[in-house]
C-alpha positions in Angstrom: -6.2 -2.4 26.1 -9.0 -4.8 25.5 -11.1 -4.8 22.4 -14.4 -6.9 22.2 -15.4 -8.0 18.6 -17.9 -10.5 17.1 -17.5 -13.1 14.4 -19.1 -12.4 11.0 -19.7 -14.9 8.1 -20.9 -12.6 5.4 -18.5 -10.4 3.3 -18.8 -8.2 0.3 -20.0 -4.7 -0.3 -23.7 -5.3 0.5 -22.9 -7.2 3.7 -20.6 -4.4 4.8 -23.1 -1.7 4.1 -25.7 -3.5 6.2 -23.3 -3.8 9.1 -22.5 -0.1 8.9 -26.2 0.8 8.8 -26.6 -1.3 12.1 -23.8 0.6 13.7 -21.1 -2.0 13.2 -17.7 -2.0 11.5 -16.4 -4.8 9.5 -12.8 -5.9 10.3 -10.3 -8.7 9.7 -7.7 -10.3 11.8 -4.8 -12.0 10.0 -1.1 -13.1 10.5 0.7 -15.7 12.6 -0.3 -19.3 11.7 -4.0 -19.0 11.8 -6.4 -18.3 8.9 -7.8 -14.8 8.4 -10.8 -14.1 10.6 -13.7 -11.9 9.8 -15.0 -9.8 12.7 -17.3 -6.9 13.4 -17.0 -4.2 16.1 -19.3 -1.6 17.6 -18.7 1.5 15.5 -19.1 4.1 18.3 -16.8 2.2 20.6 -14.2 1.8 18.0 -14.5 5.5 16.9 -13.7 6.7 20.5 -10.9 4.0 20.9 -9.2 5.3 17.8 -8.8 8.7 19.3 -6.5 7.2 22.0 -2.8 7.1 21.0 -2.3 3.8 22.7 -4.8 2.1 20.5 -2.7 2.7 17.6 0.7 1.8 19.1 0.0 -0.9 21.8 -0.6 -4.6 21.7 -4.3 -5.0 22.0 -6.2 -7.9 23.7 -8.9 -8.8 21.1 -11.7 -10.9 22.4 -13.8 -12.9 19.9 -16.3 -15.5 20.9 -14.7 -15.8 24.3 -11.2 -16.3 23.0 -8.5 -13.6 23.4 -5.6 -13.0 21.0 -3.0 -10.4 21.0 -3.1 -8.1 17.9 -1.8 -4.8 16.5 -3.9 -2.2 14.6 -2.5 -2.1 11.2 -4.9 -0.2 9.0 -8.1 2.0 9.4 -10.2 3.0 6.4 -12.3 6.1 6.8 -15.1 7.5 4.8 -13.9 10.4 2.5 -16.0 13.1 4.3 -18.3 11.4 6.9 -17.1 10.5 10.3 -17.5 6.8 9.7 -15.0 4.0 9.9 -15.4 1.7 6.9 -13.0 -1.0 7.7 -10.2 -2.1 10.2 -7.3 -4.5 9.9 -5.7 -6.2 12.9 -2.4 -8.3 12.7 -1.9 -11.2 15.2 1.1 -11.0 17.3 3.6 -13.9 17.7 5.3 -13.5 21.0 8.4 -15.3 19.7 8.8 -13.0 16.6 9.9 -9.4 16.4 7.6 -6.6 15.4 8.2 -3.9 12.9 6.0 -1.0 14.0 5.7 2.6 14.7 5.9 4.2 18.2 4.9 7.6 19.2 7.5 10.3 20.2 6.7 12.3 23.4 8.6 15.5 23.8 9.2 16.6 27.3 10.2 20.0 28.8 9.9 21.9 25.6 8.7 25.3 27.1 11.4 25.1 29.8 14.3 24.1 27.4 17.4 26.3 27.7 17.4 27.0 23.9 13.8 28.4 24.3 14.1 30.4 27.6 17.6 31.8 27.1 17.9 31.9 23.3 14.3 32.4 22.1 14.6 29.3 19.8 11.7 27.6 18.2 11.7 23.8 18.5 10.0 22.0 15.5 9.0 18.4 15.6 10.0 16.9 12.4 8.8 13.5 13.4 6.2 12.4 15.8 6.7 8.7 15.6 9.5 6.3 14.7 9.7 2.9 13.3 11.2 0.2 15.6 11.9 -3.4 15.8 11.4 -5.5 19.0 9.7 -8.4 20.6 6.0 -7.9 21.5 6.8 -7.9 25.3 9.4 -5.1 24.8 7.1 -2.8 22.8 6.9 0.5 24.4 3.6 2.6 24.4 5.8 5.7 23.5 9.4 7.0 23.6 10.2 10.1 25.6 12.6 12.8 24.5 13.9 15.3 27.2 14.5 18.6 25.6 15.8 20.4 28.7 19.4 20.7 27.5 18.8 21.0 23.8 21.2 23.6 22.2 20.5 26.2 19.6 21.5 25.3 16.1 21.7 21.7 16.8 19.1 19.2 15.5 18.1 15.9 17.1 18.3 12.6 14.9 16.7 9.3 15.5 20.0 7.9 16.7 20.0 10.4 19.6 16.9 8.6 21.0 17.3 6.8 24.3 15.5 3.6 23.3 14.1 1.2 25.9 15.9 -2.2 26.5 15.2 -4.7 23.7 14.0 -1.9 21.2 16.0 -1.1 18.1 15.5 1.3 15.3 14.2 -0.3 12.0 17.4 -0.9 9.8 16.3 1.6 7.1 15.6 4.3 9.8 18.9 3.8 11.5 20.7 4.0 8.1 19.0 7.3 7.0 19.2 8.7 10.6 16.5 11.4 9.9 16.1 14.5 11.9 13.3 14.3 14.6 13.6 17.9 16.0 15.2 21.0 14.7 16.2 24.0 16.9 16.2 27.4 15.1 16.1 31.1 16.2 13.6 33.2 14.2 15.1 35.9 12.1 13.2 38.6 14.2 15.1 37.5 17.3 18.5 37.4 15.6 17.9 40.9 14.3 16.9 42.2 17.7 20.0 40.7 19.3 22.2 42.1 16.7 20.8 45.5 17.0 21.2 45.3 20.8 24.8 44.3 20.5 25.5 47.2 18.1 23.8 49.7 20.3 25.7 48.4 23.4 29.0 48.7 21.5 28.7 52.3 20.4 31.3 54.8 21.9 29.7 58.0 23.2 30.9 61.1 21.2 33.6 63.3 22.9 
């Protein structure tokens, strides 16, 4: 995804306020071996871009003064109550160094899962993203989880994920192995099934 930005030389509260009044958002690019670079972006274009999942999890092609560099979105500061973006941070990507970043989880076939159709189970997404480690060229836009054969009473953990080639779980995530999805049957469904079983097992009076 391409992002067009412009150089800025002024910084500070007053300069940032003037930028925002002009429909711009101040930002900074840092990392790799280059010095931090002050930039500005069109606020409305940035506002709409931030609604896209890929903008948060993909490597972006940031163009400034005709030069393009690969970056990751690292931080966004919003106004406490207004729909205004106050500041954005981008981190430069070094193709030879592994990234530590979060990738969205996409749950597939939830409505047709056996646990839901046959057992009336409720699938709860405990996590919607997971932290991974990989080289920039291996970074996936998202990770898919097929729920077709998920079983009642069993939870899915991060180690159950089918990670793309070259992608690993962040060490602390792998060690903790947190739950990403739980499969439970509501008490009402259990009660109805118990009542039906009891009724079906009754012996007619002689």
